[in-house]
Every structure is written in structure tokens, then in C-alpha cells.
KEFINU-752896 format. One record per residue (C-alpha): residue in one letter; x, y, z. Coordinates in Angstrom, 1 decimal. Layout:
residu:A&east:X&north:Y&up:Z
...
END
This chain:
residu:M&east:0.0&north:0.0&up:0.0
residu:N&east:1.2&north:3.5&up:-0.7
residu:T&east:1.5&north:5.3&up:2.6
residu:S&east:3.2&north:8.5&up:1.4
residu:L&east:2.9&north:11.5&up:3.7
residu:P&east:0.9&north:14.5&up:2.5
residu:S&east:2.7&north:17.4&up:1.0
residu:I&east:2.2&north:21.1&up:1.6
residu:N&east:0.3&north:21.1&up:-1.8
residu:D&east:-2.1&north:18.6&up:-0.5
residu:F&east:-3.0&north:20.8&up:2.5
residu:H&east:-3.3&north:23.8&up:0.1
residu:Y&east:-5.6&north:21.8&up:-2.1
residu:Q&east:-7.8&north:20.8&up:0.9
residu:D&east:-8.2&north:24.4&up:1.9
residu:D&east:-9.0&north:25.6&up:-1.7
residu:I&east:-11.5&north:22.8&up:-2.6
residu:L&east:-13.5&north:23.4&up:0.7
residu:Q&east:-14.3&north:26.9&up:-0.7
residu:G&east:-15.6&north:25.2&up:-3.9
residu:V&east:-17.8&north:22.5&up:-2.4
residu:S&east:-19.3&north:24.3&up:0.6
residu:R&east:-19.6&north:28.0&up:1.4
residu:T&east:-21.0&north:27.2&up:4.8
residu:F&east:-18.2&north:24.8&up:5.9
residu:A&east:-15.5&north:27.0&up:4.3
residu:L&east:-16.8&north:29.6&up:6.7
residu:T&east:-17.2&north:27.5&up:9.9
residu:I&east:-14.2&north:25.2&up:9.8
residu:P&east:-11.6&north:28.0&up:10.1
residu:Q&east:-13.3&north:28.9&up:13.4
residu:L&east:-12.0&north:25.7&up:14.9
residu:P&east:-8.8&north:25.5&up:17.0
residu:E&east:-5.8&north:24.7&up:14.8
residu:P&east:-5.4&north:21.0&up:15.9
residu:L&east:-9.0&north:20.3&up:14.7
residu:R&east:-9.1&north:22.4&up:11.5
residu:Q&east:-7.3&north:20.0&up:9.2
residu:V&east:-9.0&north:16.8&up:10.5
residu:I&east:-12.5&north:18.2&up:10.3
residu:G&east:-11.9&north:19.8&up:7.0
residu:N&east:-10.6&north:16.5&up:5.7
residu:A&east:-13.6&north:14.7&up:7.3
residu:Y&east:-16.0&north:17.0&up:5.5
residu:L&east:-14.3&north:16.3&up:2.1
residu:L&east:-14.6&north:12.5&up:2.8
residu:C&east:-18.3&north:12.9&up:3.5
residu:R&east:-18.7&north:15.0&up:0.3
residu:I&east:-17.0&north:12.3&up:-1.8
residu:T&east:-19.5&north:9.8&up:-0.3
residu:D&east:-22.3&north:12.2&up:-1.0
residu:T&east:-21.2&north:12.6&up:-4.6
residu:I&east:-21.3&north:8.9&up:-5.2
residu:E&east:-24.8&north:8.8&up:-3.9
residu:D&east:-26.0&north:11.9&up:-5.7
residu:D&east:-24.8&north:11.4&up:-9.3
residu:S&east:-27.9&north:10.4&up:-11.2
residu:A&east:-25.9&north:8.9&up:-14.1
residu:L&east:-24.7&north:6.0&up:-11.9
residu:T&east:-26.7&north:2.7&up:-11.7
residu:F&east:-27.6&north:1.4&up:-8.3
residu:A&east:-24.9&north:-1.4&up:-8.7
residu:Q&east:-22.2&north:1.2&up:-9.5
residu:T&east:-23.2&north:3.4&up:-6.5
residu:K&east:-23.0&north:0.4&up:-4.2
residu:Q&east:-19.7&north:-0.7&up:-5.6
residu:L&east:-18.1&north:2.7&up:-5.5
residu:S&east:-19.4&north:3.3&up:-2.0
residu:Q&east:-17.8&north:0.1&up:-0.8
residu:M&east:-14.6&north:0.9&up:-2.7
residu:F&east:-14.3&north:4.3&up:-1.1
residu:I&east:-14.8&north:2.8&up:2.4
residu:E&east:-11.8&north:0.6&up:1.7
residu:V&east:-9.8&north:3.6&up:0.3
residu:V&east:-10.4&north:5.5&up:3.6
residu:Q&east:-9.4&north:2.3&up:5.6
residu:G&east:-6.2&north:2.1&up:3.5
residu:T&east:-6.8&north:-1.2&up:1.8
residu:I&east:-7.4&north:0.1&up:-1.7
residu:P&east:-5.3&north:2.8&up:-3.4
residu:A&east:-7.1&north:6.2&up:-3.8
residu:E&east:-5.8&north:6.4&up:-7.3
residu:E&east:-7.7&north:3.2&up:-8.3
residu:F&east:-10.9&north:4.7&up:-6.9
residu:S&east:-10.4&north:8.1&up:-8.6
residu:Q&east:-9.6&north:6.5&up:-12.0
residu:K&east:-12.7&north:4.4&up:-11.8
residu:F&east:-15.2&north:7.0&up:-10.6
residu:Y&east:-14.0&north:10.2&up:-12.3
residu:P&east:-14.9&north:9.2&up:-15.9
residu:L&east:-18.4&north:8.1&up:-14.7
residu:L&east:-19.3&north:11.6&up:-13.3
residu:S&east:-22.1&north:13.4&up:-15.1
residu:D&east:-22.9&north:17.1&up:-15.7
residu:H&east:-25.3&north:16.9&up:-12.8
residu:T&east:-22.3&north:16.9&up:-10.5
residu:I&east:-20.8&north:20.4&up:-10.0
residu:P&east:-17.3&north:21.1&up:-11.4
residu:A&east:-15.8&north:21.4&up:-7.9
residu:E&east:-17.0&north:17.9&up:-7.1
residu:H&east:-15.5&north:16.6&up:-10.4
residu:D&east:-12.2&north:18.2&up:-9.2
residu:L&east:-12.5&north:16.7&up:-5.7
residu:I&east:-13.0&north:13.2&up:-7.2
residu:K&east:-10.0&north:13.7&up:-9.5
residu:N&east:-7.9&north:14.7&up:-6.5
residu:T&east:-9.1&north:12.1&up:-4.0
residu:P&east:-5.5&north:10.8&up:-3.5
residu:A&east:-4.4&north:14.2&up:-2.1
residu:V&east:-7.3&north:14.2&up:0.4
residu:I&east:-6.6&north:10.6&up:1.4
residu:R&east:-2.9&north:11.2&up:2.0
residu:I&east:-4.0&north:13.8&up:4.6
residu:T&east:-6.6&north:11.3&up:6.1
residu:H&east:-3.8&north:8.7&up:6.5
residu:S&east:-1.6&north:11.2&up:8.4
residu:F&east:-3.9&north:11.5&up:11.4
residu:N&east:-3.6&north:9.8&up:14.8
residu:T&east:-5.3&north:6.5&up:15.4
residu:I&east:-8.3&north:7.9&up:17.3
residu:Q&east:-8.9&north:10.4&up:14.5
residu:R&east:-8.5&north:7.8&up:11.7
residu:K&east:-10.9&north:5.4&up:13.4
residu:A&east:-13.5&north:8.1&up:13.9
residu:L&east:-13.3&north:9.0&up:10.2
residu:E&east:-13.3&north:5.4&up:9.0
residu:R&east:-16.4&north:4.5&up:11.1
residu:C&east:-18.3&north:7.6&up:9.9
residu:I&east:-17.6&north:6.9&up:6.2
residu:K&east:-18.4&north:3.2&up:6.5
residu:I&east:-21.8&north:3.8&up:8.2
residu:M&east:-22.6&north:6.7&up:5.9
residu:G&east:-21.6&north:5.0&up:2.7
residu:Q&east:-23.4&north:1.7&up:3.3
residu:G&east:-26.5&north:3.5&up:4.8
residu:M&east:-26.9&north:6.0&up:1.9
residu:A&east:-26.4&north:3.3&up:-0.7
residu:D&east:-29.2&north:1.2&up:1.0
residu:Y&east:-31.6&north:4.1&up:1.0
residu:Q&east:-30.9&north:5.0&up:-2.6
residu:E&east:-32.3&north:1.6&up:-3.6
residu:S&east:-35.7&north:2.6&up:-2.2
residu:E&east:-35.6&north:6.2&up:-3.4
residu:S&east:-39.0&north:7.3&up:-4.8
residu:L&east:-41.5&north:10.1&up:-4.8
residu:E&east:-43.7&north:8.2&up:-2.3
residu:G&east:-41.6&north:9.3&up:0.6
residu:L&east:-40.1&north:7.2&up:3.4
residu:A&east:-42.4&north:4.7&up:5.2
residu:D&east:-42.5&north:6.5&up:8.6
residu:L&east:-40.7&north:8.8&up:11.1
residu:A&east:-38.5&north:5.9&up:12.2
residu:A&east:-37.2&north:5.5&up:8.6
residu:L&east:-36.6&north:9.3&up:8.5
residu:N&east:-34.7&north:9.1&up:11.8
residu:Q&east:-32.6&north:6.2&up:10.4
residu:Y&east:-31.9&north:8.1&up:7.2
residu:C&east:-30.9&north:11.2&up:9.1
residu:Y&east:-28.5&north:9.1&up:11.2
residu:Y&east:-26.7&north:7.7&up:8.2
residu:V&east:-26.2&north:11.2&up:6.6
residu:A&east:-25.8&north:13.5&up:9.6
residu:G&east:-26.1&north:11.8&up:13.0
residu:V&east:-23.0&north:9.7&up:12.4
residu:V&east:-21.2&north:12.9&up:11.5
residu:G&east:-22.2&north:14.3&up:14.9
residu:E&east:-20.7&north:11.2&up:16.5
residu:M&east:-17.5&north:11.6&up:14.6
residu:L&east:-17.2&north:15.3&up:15.4
residu:T&east:-17.7&north:14.4&up:19.1
residu:E&east:-15.0&north:11.8&up:19.0
residu:L&east:-12.6&north:14.4&up:17.5
residu:F&east:-13.6&north:17.0&up:20.0
residu:C&east:-13.1&north:14.6&up:22.9
residu:D&east:-9.7&north:13.5&up:21.5
residu:Y&east:-8.7&north:17.2&up:21.3
residu:S&east:-9.8&north:18.1&up:24.9
residu:D&east:-9.8&north:16.2&up:28.2
residu:E&east:-12.4&north:18.7&up:29.5
residu:I&east:-14.8&north:18.0&up:26.7
residu:N&east:-14.1&north:14.3&up:27.0
residu:C&east:-15.6&north:14.4&up:30.6
residu:H&east:-19.0&north:14.9&up:29.0
residu:K&east:-18.5&north:12.3&up:26.3
residu:S&east:-21.5&north:10.1&up:27.0
residu:K&east:-24.0&north:13.1&up:27.1
residu:L&east:-22.4&north:14.6&up:24.0
residu:M&east:-22.6&north:11.4&up:22.1
residu:K&east:-26.3&north:11.0&up:22.7
residu:L&east:-27.0&north:14.7&up:21.8
residu:S&east:-24.8&north:14.6&up:18.8
residu:V&east:-27.1&north:12.3&up:16.8
residu:S&east:-30.0&north:14.7&up:17.6
residu:F&east:-27.9&north:17.7&up:16.6
residu:G&east:-27.2&north:16.0&up:13.2
residu:Q&east:-30.8&north:15.2&up:12.7
residu:G&east:-31.9&north:18.8&up:13.4
residu:L&east:-29.6&north:20.1&up:10.7
residu:Q&east:-30.5&north:17.3&up:8.2
residu:M&east:-34.3&north:17.7&up:8.7
residu:T&east:-33.8&north:21.4&up:8.0
residu:N&east:-32.1&north:20.5&up:4.7
residu:I&east:-34.8&north:17.9&up:3.8
residu:L&east:-37.6&north:20.5&up:4.4
residu:K&east:-35.7&north:23.2&up:2.5
residu:D&east:-34.9&north:20.8&up:-0.4
residu:I&east:-38.4&north:19.1&up:-0.8
residu:W&east:-38.9&north:20.4&up:-4.3
residu:D&east:-35.3&north:20.1&up:-5.5
residu:D&east:-35.2&north:16.5&up:-4.3
residu:R&east:-38.6&north:15.8&up:-6.1
residu:K&east:-37.1&north:17.0&up:-9.4
residu:R&east:-34.6&north:14.2&up:-9.2
residu:G&east:-37.1&north:11.6&up:-8.2
residu:A&east:-36.6&north:11.5&up:-4.4
residu:C&east:-38.7&north:12.3&up:-1.4
residu:W&east:-37.4&north:12.0&up:2.2
residu:L&east:-40.6&north:13.0&up:4.0
residu:P&east:-42.3&north:10.3&up:6.2
residu:R&east:-45.6&north:9.0&up:4.8
residu:D&east:-47.1&north:8.1&up:8.2
residu:I&east:-47.0&north:11.7&up:9.5
residu:F&east:-48.8&north:13.1&up:6.4
residu:L&east:-51.3&north:10.2&up:6.2
residu:Q&east:-52.2&north:10.9&up:9.9
residu:H&east:-53.3&north:14.3&up:8.6
residu:G&east:-55.1&north:12.8&up:5.6
residu:F&east:-52.5&north:13.6&up:2.9
residu:D&east:-50.9&north:11.2&up:0.5
residu:L&east:-47.4&north:12.3&up:-0.6
residu:N&east:-48.1&north:10.9&up:-4.1
residu:H&east:-50.3&north:14.0&up:-4.7
residu:L&east:-47.5&north:16.4&up:-3.7
residu:Q&east:-47.1&north:19.4&up:-6.1
residu:P&east:-44.8&north:22.5&up:-5.8
residu:G&east:-46.6&north:25.5&up:-4.2
residu:I&east:-49.2&north:23.3&up:-2.6
residu:S&east:-51.5&north:25.1&up:-0.2
residu:D&east:-53.4&north:22.0&up:1.0
residu:E&east:-54.0&north:22.3&up:4.8
residu:K&east:-53.5&north:18.6&up:5.3
residu:F&east:-50.1&north:18.7&up:3.8
residu:Q&east:-49.2&north:21.8&up:5.7
residu:A&east:-50.3&north:20.2&up:9.0
residu:G&east:-47.7&north:17.4&up:8.3
residu:L&east:-45.1&north:20.0&up:7.5
residu:V&east:-45.9&north:21.8&up:10.8
residu:E&east:-45.3&north:18.6&up:12.7
residu:L&east:-41.9&north:18.1&up:11.0
residu:L&east:-40.9&north:21.7&up:11.7
residu:G&east:-41.7&north:21.1&up:15.4
residu:I&east:-39.6&north:17.9&up:15.4
residu:A&east:-36.7&north:19.7&up:13.8
residu:K&east:-36.9&north:22.5&up:16.3
residu:M&east:-36.8&north:20.0&up:19.2
residu:H&east:-33.6&north:18.5&up:17.7
residu:L&east:-32.0&north:21.9&up:17.3
residu:R&east:-32.8&north:22.6&up:21.0
residu:N&east:-30.8&north:19.5&up:21.8
residu:A&east:-28.1&north:20.9&up:19.5
residu:L&east:-27.9&north:23.9&up:21.8
residu:T&east:-27.7&north:21.7&up:24.9
residu:Y&east:-24.8&north:20.0&up:23.2
residu:T&east:-23.1&north:23.3&up:22.5
residu:N&east:-23.6&north:24.5&up:26.0
residu:L&east:-21.7&north:21.4&up:27.3
residu:I&east:-18.5&north:22.6&up:25.4
residu:P&east:-16.4&north:24.7&up:27.8
residu:P&east:-16.8&north:28.5&up:27.1
residu:K&east:-13.1&north:28.9&up:26.6
residu:E&east:-13.4&north:26.7&up:23.5
residu:K&east:-14.9&north:29.7&up:21.6
residu:G&east:-14.0&north:28.2&up:18.2
residu:I&east:-15.8&north:24.9&up:18.7
residu:R&east:-18.8&north:26.8&up:20.1
residu:R&east:-18.9&north:29.2&up:17.1
residu:F&east:-18.7&north:26.2&up:14.7
residu:C&east:-21.8&north:24.7&up:16.4
residu:L&east:-23.7&north:27.9&up:17.0
residu:W&east:-23.4&north:29.2&up:13.4
residu:A&east:-25.0&north:26.0&up:12.1
residu:I&east:-27.8&north:26.1&up:14.7
residu:G&east:-28.5&north:29.8&up:14.0
residu:M&east:-28.7&north:29.3&up:10.3
residu:A&east:-30.9&north:26.2&up:10.7
residu:V&east:-33.4&north:28.1&up:12.9
residu:L&east:-33.6&north:31.0&up:10.4
residu:T&east:-34.2&north:28.5&up:7.6
residu:L&east:-37.0&north:26.8&up:9.5
residu:N&east:-38.5&north:30.2&up:10.2
residu:K&east:-38.6&north:31.0&up:6.5
residu:I&east:-40.2&north:27.6&up:5.7
residu:N&east:-42.8&north:28.2&up:8.5
residu:S&east:-43.8&north:31.6&up:7.2
residu:H&east:-43.9&north:30.4&up:3.6
residu:R&east:-45.3&north:26.9&up:3.8
residu:D&east:-46.6&north:27.0&up:0.2
residu:F&east:-43.1&north:27.6&up:-1.2
residu:S&east:-42.3&north:25.9&up:-4.5
residu:E&east:-38.5&north:26.0&up:-4.7
residu:G&east:-35.6&north:26.0&up:-2.3
residu:S&east:-34.4&north:29.5&up:-3.3
residu:Q&east:-37.6&north:31.0&up:-1.8
residu:V&east:-36.6&north:29.8&up:1.7
residu:K&east:-32.9&north:30.2&up:1.5
residu:I&east:-31.6&north:32.7&up:4.1
residu:S&east:-29.9&north:35.8&up:2.8
residu:R&east:-26.2&north:36.6&up:3.2
residu:R&east:-27.2&north:39.4&up:5.5
residu:S&east:-29.0&north:36.9&up:7.8
residu:V&east:-25.8&north:34.7&up:7.7
residu:H&east:-23.7&north:37.7&up:8.7
residu:S&east:-26.2&north:38.7&up:11.5
residu:T&east:-26.1&north:35.1&up:12.8
residu:I&east:-22.3&north:35.2&up:12.9
residu:L&east:-22.2&north:38.6&up:14.7
residu:I&east:-24.8&north:37.7&up:17.3
residu:T&east:-23.6&north:34.2&up:18.1
residu:N&east:-20.0&north:35.5&up:18.4
residu:A&east:-21.1&north:38.1&up:20.9
residu:T&east:-23.0&north:35.6&up:23.0
residu:A&east:-20.9&north:32.5&up:22.6
residu:N&east:-19.6&north:32.4&up:26.2
residu:Y&east:-23.0&north:32.7&up:27.9
residu:N&east:-25.2&north:29.6&up:28.1
residu:W&east:-28.2&north:31.5&up:29.6
residu:L&east:-28.0&north:34.1&up:26.9
residu:L&east:-27.7&north:31.5&up:24.1
residu:Q&east:-30.8&north:29.7&up:25.6
residu:W&east:-32.7&north:33.0&up:25.7
residu:L&east:-31.7&north:33.8&up:22.1
residu:F&east:-32.8&north:30.4&up:20.9
residu:N&east:-36.2&north:30.8&up:22.5
residu:L&east:-36.6&north:34.2&up:21.0
residu:T&east:-35.6&north:33.3&up:17.4
residu:S&east:-37.6&north:30.0&up:17.4
residu:R&east:-40.7&north:31.4&up:19.2
residu:N&east:-42.8&north:31.2&up:16.0
residu:L&east:-41.9&north:27.7&up:15.2
residu:P&east:-44.3&north:24.9&up:16.4
residu:D&east:-43.5&north:22.9&up:19.5
residu:I&east:-43.8&north:19.2&up:19.4
residu:Q&east:-43.4&north:17.3&up:22.6
residu:S&east:-44.4&north:13.8&up:21.6
residu:H&east:-41.4&north:12.7&up:19.5
residu:S&east:-38.1&north:11.9&up:21.2
residu:E&east:-35.8&north:9.9&up:18.8
END
């Protein structure tokens, strides 16, 4: 196996490509303390590669499954990254953005950095990519416009794509700080909920974009309880039965984001960078849910996308309040006050 160390160019590439594949993470990752920046930046790119395999509509299900498994083995160090890159790159379609084409082409640079981390970090990254890759490939097989069977299936899907990322980040935070490690069992439980809150926000925001590519991640049971069949879903729908299901999901997402704040408040106040990393994500998710809630008949994601000004405000306000748990709690209650409250769903 080729175990060559990463070069300075590999690290430059990682920093540059982050800007291309995610504006949000290109913003939040630099907030982290130096020892965490490289590993979490790298982890994000590994997740993005896994996501690209799942999202490229030109791939057959068999190809998706094979490439997902191959990439798991690349991260584990049993298959050369060059072999994966050479196999996957020519299969990419125009549906995949240019920055992701570039990322797949340069997978070996990313993997050289992955393999330079300590044992705990590598194990955390390997576990995350294995669970995510296998889980997403399984869900792709049942992808349809009918939606997921029920809330339990949605919870499981959110775990595969986001909850497991929360667990990985927690492992990395605990490896970085003994003080954070003292709260590990509480943080681990809350991290899955944190991930679900962010993922549910994305699912609700992307309802119509997902439908265009033949997917629906909404749970059928919640809508059927309100008398609505997801097969009849159309952009801009103003059906009260559909909106009643949407309200319930907004409430569940809010509950998970409240858990995300509890998670953040367990991080020592002196770790301002980690707190900012968490708070910016929570703040932007709450603002997005507010936009969906006040525009429940939206017909495309751009209508509920938060403005750059809102992003800037979130950054300024959370930076000013990051040290004070009580103030953050007050701020969360204030900004989420118009969102529905759902008490009956836990996990």
C-alpha cells in the first residue's frame, strides 16, 4: 500500500477545494482551533465524496453500491485512492458540480491527509464513512416520490447522513480536549439529535429540488395521519392537510435543534472556536425553519434560502453571546418562538 505522507500542496488543495464544495463549511471550519481544522476539513471532504457517489444520477444502483464500498476501503487504507479516482472520475455526469469533479479527480491528495492523522482520528473518520456510505447506498435503492415509510425511517436516514457525522465530530472534540471528554456520554447522545436537526432542515428546504430528481425523504405516516398522500404532492401546494404534516416536522426539527444547543452548552466556554462552529450551524438552521414556516406553500428551495445578510447577522450575534449559556438559551427561545412545539417525539 502507498502510505506516502501528505505534501504542503495537499494541504493547500484541501483548503481551496473546501471553498468550492461548501460555502458554509468554508466559513465555519476556520473557526475551529488549529489542531481540529485539518482533520474536520478532511472529514468534510470525505463525506462530500461519499455524497457525490450517492447523488450522481448517471450511476446505476450497482455502480453506486460498488463505488461506496470501494471508497470505504480507500479510507481504511486497503485500496489505493488512485484506483478509486480513476474508476469514478470518468463516470461523473454534468449533474455533479465542477468542484466535485475536481474533488474526485484529486481524491488521492485528500486521502494522503486522512492517513496522516492519529489512530483515534482515523478510526472516527473510517467509522463515519463506513456507516454513511453503506447506509446511503441502501436508502438510494428505495428512493422514490412516495416518501419514506415512517418517522422511524426518516430518523434512520438522518442518522446515516448526519447523526453519524455528529458522533464523529464528538470523537474528534473529545480526542482534542480532556475537558470535553468528561461529557462524552452526554455529548454522544445529543450529537445524533444535533445532526438530525440540521438534516431535517435541509430535507424540508430541499423538498422540491429532491422531487425534481425523483426523491422524497418525507415520512408518509405523518402526512397520512393528517389525511394527505405524498403521491399527490405538487410545488406550491396550499393543502391544509399537507401543511399540517409540515408543521409537525418543523416542530420535530426545532426539538432536535434545541438538543443541539444543549450539546453546544456542554462545550467549555473557553473553546470559543468549537462553540462558534456549532452555533453558526444552529442559528442558520433556525432561520431557515422560520422561512419555511412563514412560507409553507413555497415551490422551490431558493424561496426559503436565508440571505447573506442573515448569515452575517447570525455570525455577529452568536460570536457576541458564545460564552454565555443562559444568553444563548434566551436567544434560541426568542428566534424560534414562532416555530411549532412538538413534545411527543423523542428519537
